C-alpha angles and dihedrals in degrees: 000000000000118000129185092267093047090063085073094055111065095192092053090053093059100037138030087246112196097156109100090132088065105035126343120233112248125234113244090245090058093051087051090052090052090051093049092047095051090045092051094047090050092051091046094053088046091060095247110150124352110337096204093040091057097046098093100020095128098038096102091058091049088053091045090054090063091051093050093046089054088057091054094058100032095251137127120258091240090062094059125086130188113245130170095246146328093279092056088047094053092043090051092055099049093042093056097045109100093235118181136192112277093037125108140213122214125210134144141250088250091065120122110255091245092057093045089050090054091052092046091051088064088069084080086068093051097263125142119227119212124194121206110211122229125235115216093336099316136087113223124221090231090062090054088051089054094050106039119079140163090282092058111113099183148356121217122197137166115234101225111015109254102233104023106028096236111169116216120216091245095189092054092046090049091051090054090049097046093047087063097040092255128136126235115230117189129197099204102174090115098051115030104096094024097064143010116268131190112194091181095052093046098043096239112172100191133009130180130192142169122221106230104075123052093353089064093224101152137265117352090234088061099041136120135186151218133231122205118204118182109245089242089067103041097091095027097074134048120236113256093213130039132212143137095303092047098065125073107275098239091048092052093046094049094051096043102040104026115022143329114249101129101153094140133047121222119184117221118235120256140023091320090078088076096051114092101186114330103195107127092119103169094061093048097047088048097052091042088064094044093049088055090054091050093046092048090055091044128249091239093054090045091056094042090051093049091046092050093051094047091050088056087052093049093048091048094050094048094048088057094049099252123145123234128222085200128073113264092222111099095221093056097057143053098186138000144255119191123190115242140162117257092007096182093050089049091050088056096045091053090047088057085062091048094255113133122205133134131250107226134169100337095321147059118273109212114188119174123185132204093276091065124091137213088254088059090056092047093049090050093046092050093055093040091056090049097050111023128088124198115256 
């Protein structure tokens, strides 16, 4: 059950942990970074050592995390903003778009409920929301073509689908959007870190992510996020929220350090205008380390390893007569959902045997990462066959 790589992931040493779509297992080195960070901050607040000298001790690693994230998605560092999480990122995008009555937003019935809720909120602005329906766990490009029109302002998709791992052809969806003057917004919390993305190649306009899933950035209660905005749009839209980073730097410094006479608001140039106050250091220093681990292994190798393991799962499920909620084709999925009876009870029964998966939408979501092994998959399949019943 334990391979050479698993030795560097303590959680995967103690469980058959196939749950990256919920929370990614941290490398041991990231856990050590978190420990050192907390210890250092406690010492700093206890007055040990120079107080002023320790104030920005970890700032370089926070900044480096943004540079590394840009590499993960094929963007430039100046196109990436710090945000608290994916939800804030998606809300930021839709709040700053100048939506008008008579326009529409297109999303799908595979959208995560949060994303759907953000779209539905735009009805308050007189905007119609259209849902493209999936067929057997996938959304086809021809159905986007039938739904999008010249009044479409934006398309929102999850890459990958939150409960079944379906991968959209982002380039094709972007082409449909752009042909009608619409923008493509991507929730990538379920893909960045598990596969290689290229926002420039695919024509993505906006992309948001949190750090605690496939990026292996630590517990979700201590996570943070990033928002990609294509450089074409950075100066085009006004930030929906304001804070320290939003204002022109000289204006902020004058009012904070010298006097208060802020009776005008001047936005700074660049991506910083969309950052309110990015100070959640522990999440950024943690994910900075984990992104290095992923890059050192190689994002192409990460994706190939995950696809190999999920193909083992698909073959095992189909051989036993179970139905998938995920496309069978390897290039259309990142992880797998299999339909079963009593999915929540089955999740608990597997957990009693130290196997961790998630019950989702009438099935089991099984989401291995690159730290898993073929032996992990076989151990899971053996217990699955013993306990599960087709739905």
